C-alpha positions in Angstrom: -42.1 59.4 68.3 -40.3 62.1 70.2 -40.6 65.8 70.7 -37.2 67.6 70.5 -35.6 71.0 69.6 -34.4 70.4 66.1 -33.9 74.1 65.5 -33.5 76.9 68.0 -36.9 78.5 68.6 -39.4 78.2 71.4 -41.6 75.6 69.8 -41.0 71.8 70.1 -40.5 69.8 66.9 -41.6 66.3 66.2 -39.7 63.1 65.1 -41.8 60.2 63.9 -40.2 56.8 63.3 -41.7 54.6 60.6 -41.1 50.9 59.9 -40.1 49.4 56.6 -40.9 47.6 54.5 -44.7 47.4 54.4 -46.0 43.8 54.2 -47.7 44.7 50.9 -47.5 47.5 48.4 -50.0 50.4 48.5 -50.3 53.9 47.0 -48.2 55.4 49.9 -45.3 52.9 49.3 -44.5 54.0 45.8 -45.7 57.6 45.8 -42.8 60.2 46.0 -45.3 62.7 47.4 -46.2 60.4 50.3 -43.0 58.7 51.5 -44.8 57.2 54.5 -42.2 54.4 55.1 -39.5 56.9 55.9 -38.9 58.2 59.4 -39.7 61.9 59.4 -38.9 65.1 61.2 -41.5 67.9 61.5 -40.6 71.4 62.4 -43.1 73.5 64.4 -44.0 76.6 62.5 -44.7 79.4 65.0 -46.7 77.1 67.2 -49.4 76.9 64.6 -48.6 73.8 62.5 -46.0 71.1 61.8 -44.1 71.1 58.5 -42.1 68.1 57.3 -38.4 69.0 57.1 -36.6 66.5 54.8 -33.6 68.8 54.5 -33.0 68.4 58.2 -33.7 64.6 58.3 -32.8 62.5 55.3 -32.7 59.0 56.6 -34.8 56.1 55.6 -37.3 54.1 57.7 -36.9 51.5 60.4 -35.4 53.9 62.9 -37.2 55.1 65.9 -40.2 52.7 65.8 -39.4 50.9 69.1 -37.7 53.9 70.7 -36.7 57.5 69.9 -35.0 59.2 72.7 -33.8 62.8 72.9 -30.5 63.6 74.6 -27.6 65.9 74.3 -24.8 63.4 74.2 -22.1 65.8 73.4 -23.3 68.6 75.7 -23.4 71.3 73.0 -26.9 72.5 74.0 -28.7 70.9 70.9 -31.2 68.0 71.0 -29.6 64.9 69.6 -31.5 61.7 68.8 -31.0 58.1 69.8 -33.2 55.6 68.0 -33.8 51.8 68.2 -34.9 49.7 65.2 -36.5 46.4 64.7 -35.2 43.4 66.6 -31.7 42.4 65.6 -30.5 45.8 64.3 -28.2 48.2 66.0 -29.4 51.5 67.4 -28.5 54.8 65.7 -27.2 58.0 67.2 -27.9 61.2 65.3 -26.0 64.4 66.2 -27.9 67.7 65.7 -25.6 69.9 63.6 -26.6 73.2 65.2 -30.1 73.2 63.7 -28.9 72.5 60.1 -29.7 68.8 60.1 -28.7 65.5 61.8 -25.5 63.5 61.3 -25.5 59.8 61.9 -22.5 59.4 64.2 -23.2 55.7 65.1 -20.0 54.3 63.6 -17.9 57.0 65.5 -19.5 56.0 68.8 -19.0 52.2 68.2 -22.6 51.3 68.8 -22.9 47.7 67.6 -25.2 45.8 70.1 -28.7 45.3 68.8 -31.2 47.0 71.2 -35.0 46.9 71.4 -35.5 49.8 73.8 -33.7 52.6 75.6 -34.5 55.3 78.1 -32.5 58.4 78.6 -32.3 60.1 82.0 -30.0 62.2 84.2 -29.3 59.2 86.5 -26.6 60.9 88.5 -28.5 64.2 88.8 -25.5 66.0 87.4 -27.1 67.7 84.4 -25.7 64.9 82.1 -27.7 62.2 80.4 -27.1 58.5 80.8 -28.9 55.7 79.0 -30.6 52.6 80.2 -30.9 50.1 77.4 -32.7 46.8 76.9 -31.9 44.1 74.4 -34.2 41.3 73.3 -32.8 37.9 72.5 -34.4 34.7 71.1 -33.4 31.4 72.6 -32.7 28.2 70.7 -36.2 27.1 71.7 -37.8 30.3 70.3 -38.4 31.8 73.8 -37.9 35.5 74.2 -35.6 36.9 76.9 -34.5 40.4 78.0 -31.2 41.6 79.4 -30.9 45.1 80.8 -27.7 47.0 80.6 -26.9 50.4 82.0 -24.5 52.6 80.1 -23.3 56.0 81.2 
């Protein structure tokens, strides 16, 4: 879950990452009116309520559950979104298309290392965001290990 500026107004919008698939079917899994397994974007309407915005976010589930980080990776002034997925999958980078929706630019940015978590911050105090990522690996004996990488 992350608050971001998906459109240019003074109210924060909300991204919610949902995991797929559910372990067993239920009414929400098959209902088109309640696509709860899909990650969602909600636009804030005049600070009064949140409205689901499928035209701005049309990607499936399994993104943003472990992490959803807001950044402006291309310095265009719009909130972009970096998401992690379940273990063993690569993260995704979504570019905000000037409030008209998000474009998955992951292949263009050559993101291919599976990540389990990420934190975005202005590490150099220069007004630019850097990321601190964490990967999770499983050893031959089944033990879990973590490796931290810092990418600018």
